[in-house]
N, C-alpha and C positions, 0 to 999 in steps of 0.2 A: 167624615174628612177630616183629616188630622190638617192642625194649621202650626207651621212650624214658627217656634220663638227665635227669635234672633236676640242673644243675652244681651249683644253691641245696639240692642236699637233699644231706647226704655219706652215704658209705656208712654212718657208726658210728650213725648214726641211725635205720636199718633196722636194725642189730644190736641196738642200747639197746630197741628199739621191741617186740622179739619178746625180750629177753632179760625183761623188765620182765610180760608176758604170761605168759610160764615161772613167772616167780619167785610172780605171781597167781593163777597157776592149779594154784600146789603146794601153796600153802596155803590156797586155796579146801577147808572144808568143809562141807557139804552139813547133816551133823549140827548145826549151829553156826545157821542158822537155819530148815531142816525140819522136828528134833527137836519144837520149840516148836509145831508144826503139828499138832491136830486132825484125824479126818476129817470134823467138822463145820466147822472152819475150809475146808481145801480144797473144803467144796460150796457156800459159800457167794460168792453171786454177785461179779463184778469185774467194773467197768467199765471197766478199762484194759489194754492200750493199744484196747479193742473198746466201741463203744457200749453202752450201760448194757443196750436192752434186748436186746444179743444173745443173750443164756440162758448167758453162759459163767463159771465157778466161777475160784477160787484155782487149783484144782489145773492147770487149762489155761494161766490165768497163767504156775505153774511151771514148767511144761514148757514153754513159749514164751519164758522167762528162759533155758532151759537150750539150746533148740536158738539162740537169736539169740549166747548166748557160746559155743559152738559153732562158729557160721558167722563168727563176729569173727575168733578164732583160725586158723580154716581161711584168712580172706582175707589176712591178715598172715602165714601161713603161705607160702599160696599167691605173695605182695606179695616175700617174701623169697625163696623162692624164683629165682622170676622175674630179680629184680637179681641177683641170684649168676649167674647165667645170662648176664647181660647184659653182664658185665665187671665 
């Protein structure tokens, strides 16, 4: 697979982006925002990012956010690997 290279996007930008992701992930402490949630809080309905009548809860929202963060970090890592392999 050929990796398109954009001459307007310097290599250091990828390295900086990954460094920032690692920095924030290292400092992300779920206890900072999850410890304040009780079982009652987690059972409350959540209308984001789903329709209000979807029947999903704050616990679903927390799980979704976790998956999104992991997916985004994986995508950045994949782009970093592709960039490194492409030159």
